[in-house]
C-alpha positions, 0 to 999 in steps of 0.5 A, a space after each residue: 500499500 502507498 501511503 498518502 504524503 502528509 502536507 497540511 501539518 507537521 506529524 509524528 512518525 513512528 516506524 517499526 515492526 507491526 507488533 511494536 507499533 501495536 504496543 505503542 498504540 496508547 502513545 500514538 493515540 496521545 499524539 493524535 489528540 493534537 497532530 497527525 500520526 503516520 505509522 510505517 514499517 521502516 525508516 525507508 518508508 518514512 523518508 518520503 514523509 520527512 518533509 512534514 514531520 515534526 519528529 520520528 521514533 524508530 523501534 528496531 531489533 535488539 541487534 541495534 543501538 542508539 549508536 546506529 542513528 546518524 545523530 539527533 536529526 534525520 535529514 528530510 529530502 528538502 534539507 529540513 532537520 527532523 529530530 529522531 529518537 530510537 527504542 529497541 523492540 523489547 516486547 512488553 517494556 515497550 508497553 511500559 514506555 508507551 503508557 508513561 510517554 502517553 501520560 507525558 504527551 497528554 499534558 499538552 492539552 491540559 494547560 500545564 506549564 514547562 517544568 519543573 526542571 530538576 538540576 541533578 549532578 555529581 558532587 565535584 567542583 567542576 559539575 557543581 560550578 556548571 550546575 550553578 551556571 545553568 541555574 543562573 541562566 534559568 533564573 535570569 529570565 522573564 519566563 522563569 522555569 520552576 527549578 529545584 536542585 538535587 545534586 549529590 552534595 544535597 541528596 543521596 540516592 535512596 531519596 533521589 529515587 523517591 523524588 524523581 516520580 513527582 511528575 517533573 517536566 525535565 531533569 538535567 544531569 552534569 557529571 560522569 556517566 558510563 553505559 550502565 548509568 550516572 556515576 554521581 549518587 554513588 552510582 545510579 543505574 537502570 534498576 534505580 530508574 525502575 525504582 524511581 518510576 512514578 508520575 513520569 518525567 518529560 525528558 531527562 537530559 545527561 550531559 555526561 559520557 557514554 550513557 547512551 552506549 549500548 550493545 545488542 541485548 545489553 540496553 544502555 542507561 538512556 534506553 533503560 531510563 525510557 523503557 522503565 517508564 521513568 521518562 518519555 525521552 532520554 538524551 545522552 551520549 553514545 561515547 566519551 565526550 570532552 568536559 569543555 564540549 559538554 559545558 558549551 552544550 549545557 549552557 547553550 541548552 539552558 540558554 535555549 530554555 529561556 525562551 517559552 517557545 521551547 516546549 518539547 525536547 525537539 524544540 530544545 535540540 533544534 533551537 538556534 544556538 545549540 552547537 552542532 559539534 556538541 550534539 555529534 555524540 548525543 542521541 535520543 532514546 524515546 520520543 523526540 516530541 516528549 513535552 517538558 511539561 510537569 504534572 499538576 502539582 509537581 512543583 509542590 511535591 518537589 519542593 517538599 523533597 529534603 534536599 538542602 544546600 550545604 549552607 542552608 539552615 536545617 529545620 528542627 526535627 521534633 523529638 516525637 518525629 525522631 522517636 517515630 523514625 526510630 520505631 519504623 527503622 
């Protein structure tokens, strides 16, 4: 069957085997509430439609990986750059992902605001310095994003796992990374991501080495972030990266986030000012059209997370609360 060429609106395209598309049907339905959707069997079938695509999600065999993508973008026949994401065809885990990503996608029609954004990162001077610069950029704008800082000098892994399920719009991690996960927090891997699932995050951006480097049946950390249902999209590098280039990329992404027009991860990576060489090592696991919108009440819950700065004055814990904690331990 020859599919009609979409010309009137920018569409979401999902390409993959029929069974995989069936498992993603709830996400396709969520997209259909505000844009055309085209389902095709392969990337080759999608290419004639890329001129009018807003974003593409590819689903493929487990022998392939994020490294096989040409980059964060595909080139359309008319020269347009189209953001692309990838997921392996891993059976039931695709359904887990689809339900979480659909929940995020439906926030577009609920009047939700951008954010809240969680700043995550390793407890090291270079990473805390970068996080501080990101915070300064995002706070120095009229359309302020609601921010929380959960870097490793403020919160331990156990508490971060509980915190990440409040329904954030986005999270940015700055620090060391490996294929299995973040080095910060004493190590945060795919099992931690699964344990952190609750109300999903729009997108998780890891400004770090190698978190998207997978091999065959061994999924990368970025893929596990999405497939666990923790987020609708995960952005990360497929190889080691230079810290200086990561700093440049992180600051450019932060500057782009100052604009209220940046609603989705696709908008963010496509924004003017994002250095092309900074994006070379990075890929997207999941839906590039994931909105950076939080759930209703997410900021209230995020602010309730105990993650004090080292110089914060800590609240006095009543003796009755201390006794209750001792009894429960």
